[in-house]
N, C-alpha and C positions, 0 to 999 in steps of 0.2 A: 487543255491538259491531256486529254486522251490522245490527241494527235502527236503531242510531244513524247508521250510514252511509246507510241507505235514507232516514231522516228528513232528513238533511242534503241528500241528492240531490234530494228532493222540494221542499225549501225553495228550492234553487237554480233548479230548473225553474219554480217559481212566480213568480220575480222577473221584472219586465218587461224585455223585451229592449231594450238600448240601441241606438237607431238610429244608423247611421253619419252623421257630419256631412254636411249637404247641400253639394254643390259649388257655388261661386259661379257665376252665369251668365257667359256669354262676353261680355265688355264690348265687344270689337270688333264682334261680330255685332249686339249691341243698338244700337250707334252706327250701323252700316250700315243697319239697319232703320228707325231714326228719321229718318235723313237721306234715305232713299228717300221717306218720307212728306213731309218738309219741302221737298225740292227735286225738281222734275221731272228726269228723266234725259236727255230729248231736248233738242234746240235749241228755245228758246222766247223769247218776249218778254212782258213784264208791265209794267203801269203801277203806279207806287208813289206813293201820297200820304203825305207826311210832315206830321203834325200835332203841333206842339210847344206844350205848355202850361207856362207859367212866370209866376209872380207875377200870376195871373189874366189873363194875356194869351195870345193864340193866334196862331201863325204857321203858314202853310200853304205847302208846297213840293211840286211835282209832278215826277216823273222817269219816264223810260222806260228799262227795263233789258233789254238783249239778252244772252242767254247762249248760248254755243256750247260744248258739252261741259262739262268741269269746269275748264277752264283758261283760258277766254277770256270776258270780260264787258265790255260797253260800256254806259255810262249817259249818257243825254241829259237835260240839265236843261231842263224845259219852263216852269215858273213858279216864282217871279214873273218878270215880263218882264225884269228886270235880270239874271237868271241865264240867260236863254234863249241857246242857242248854246254853253254850257259843256258839256264832255264829260269823263267819267272812263273810263279804259281799264285793264283788267287782263289781262295775258298771263302765264301761268304764275305766277312769283313776283315780278312787277314791276307797278307801277301808276303811271299818269300822269294828270294833269289838263290839259285844254286850255281856256283862256279866250280868247274872241275878241279881247281887247285885247292878247294876247301873240302873238309870232310862232312860238313853239315850245312843245311840250308840256312840262310841268314834272313832275319825278319827285316822287311823294308816297308816304306810308305808309298802309296800311289803317286804322291807329288814329287818324289825324287826323280831327278832327270836321268833319262836313259841315253839321250843323244840330242844335241841341239836344243830346240824349243820343246821337244817331246818328252813327256814324263812317262814313267812306267804305266801309269793309269791310262795313257793314251793308246798304248799298244796292247794292253791286257784286256781292254774293252770294258770300261765301267759305264754302264748305262746311266743317263740322267734320271730316268724313271725309277722310283724306289729309293733313290739316294738324295733327291732334292724335293723341296716343296715348291710349287709353282704359283706365281701371282701374275695376273695380267697387268702390264704396264701401260701400253698404248698401241695404236696403229701407226705404221710408218711406211716408208718406201725404201727399197734396196734394189739397185740396178733396174729401175723402171717397173718393179713389181711391188704390189701391196703386201705388207707383212704384219703379222701379229708379233709383238715383242713381249717376252715373258721375263720375269725376274725369278731366277732359281736360287734358293738358299739351301745350303747343305743341311741335311738332317743330322742331328748330333749323334756321333758315334759311327757314322757311315764312312767308308773308305773312299773319300773323294780326292780328286786332284786339286780342285779349286773350291774356295769357300762359297763363292757366288758366281753365277753365270747369267749374262744377259743373252737370251736365246731368241733368235729371229726365225720365224716360221712363215713360209709363203702362205698367203691368205687363201688362194684358190686350191692349191694341191696339198697343203699341209706338209710340204717338204721342208727339212731343215735348210736354212740358208747361211747363217753365220752365228758365231758365238763370241761374246766378249768375256774373257776369263778374268775374274776380279778377286780382290781381297775381300774380307768381311766388311770393310769400310766402303767398298765400292770402287777402289782404285783398280783400273784396268792394267793387267800384266801382259796378256797376250790376246790376239784376235785370231779366230779360226774361221775358215770358209769351207763349206761343203760343196764339192764341184764334181763335174763329169759323171752325171747320172747315167746309169746303164742297168740293163736287166740282170739282177743278181738274185738267184733263187726265186724267180717269179715276180719280183717287185723292182720298180725303178729306184735304185739306191745310189747314194754318192760313192764313187770309187776313188775319190781323191779328197784328202783333207789337208788344207794349207794352214800352217801355224806361223804367224808373224809375231816377232817380239815387238811389243807396243812401244818400247823405248828405243830399240835399235832397229830401225826400219829396213836395214840391209840384211838382217838375219832372218832367213826364211827356211822353214822345214816343211817338206812335203811328205805326207804319208799316202802311199798309193796301194790300194787293195786289189788283189787279183786272185784268180784261180779258186774262188769260193765254191765250196761244195758241201752238201749234206753228208754227214757221216755218223756212224755209230761209235760213241766214245764211252768205253767202260769206266766205271768209277775208280778202278784201280789206277788208271792213268793219272788221276788227280790226287793220289795219296802222297802226302808230304814225304813220307819215308822212302818213296820210290824216286 
C-alpha cells in the first residue's frame, strides 16, 4: 500500500503545472498610451490636407487646426477658395461652424460630414480618451505585428463622431494601428488606418490617417498632417463670438 501511495505521488509531481490564467491588460492604460502617441499634449497647430478619392476622381481640401488643451479646437478652412473663411469651433462638448455668408455661428454635430468619409470630428480632433470607455477584447495580428484590440464605447453626452470604435494598438510600441468605426449595435461603417509615423513634436506620431468606406471600397479619404508646431493660443481665439 505504501509503495502504491509513493507511486501515485510521483505521478502527480511529474504532471505539468497548470499556469494561472493571464490577467487581461489594462484597457484604459493602453488607450491613454496610444492617444499620447496620436495627439500632442501641448497647445499646437497643424496643417491638414484632405484628399478624397471616389469614382476615379480626386478632391483636395486644406485646413489649419488649432488645438488648446483637450477641450478647445478651431479649424480654419483654407482651400478650395470657395470655403476660405469658414471656421469650425469645438469647446468642451459643443461644436459650431461659421460660414462668411451667415451672420451667426451654426451649431453642428461632430459626426456631420465635412468631406468624403471625413466628419467634422475627424479634423477638429476629438480624442478617444475621455470620450470613450475602454474594454479589452482580444489579442490579434495586423500586418505581421501583434496587437491589442480594444472595444471603445461612447460616454453618454460626449461629442463623439462614432458610437463605438474597435481600436487596434501595436503590442510592442503601443502605437495606434487601425480603428473600425461602428454603430452602437457593432455594425462597421468605416475603417481607419494610422500610417507614416514621423517625429512630430518629439514623438513618433502618425502623419497620415486613411479612412475607407466599409461598404464602398473604392471610396478612400486621406488626412495628411504636416507643419505641426507648438504655439501659444489665447483663450480669446476660441470665443464663439469671435
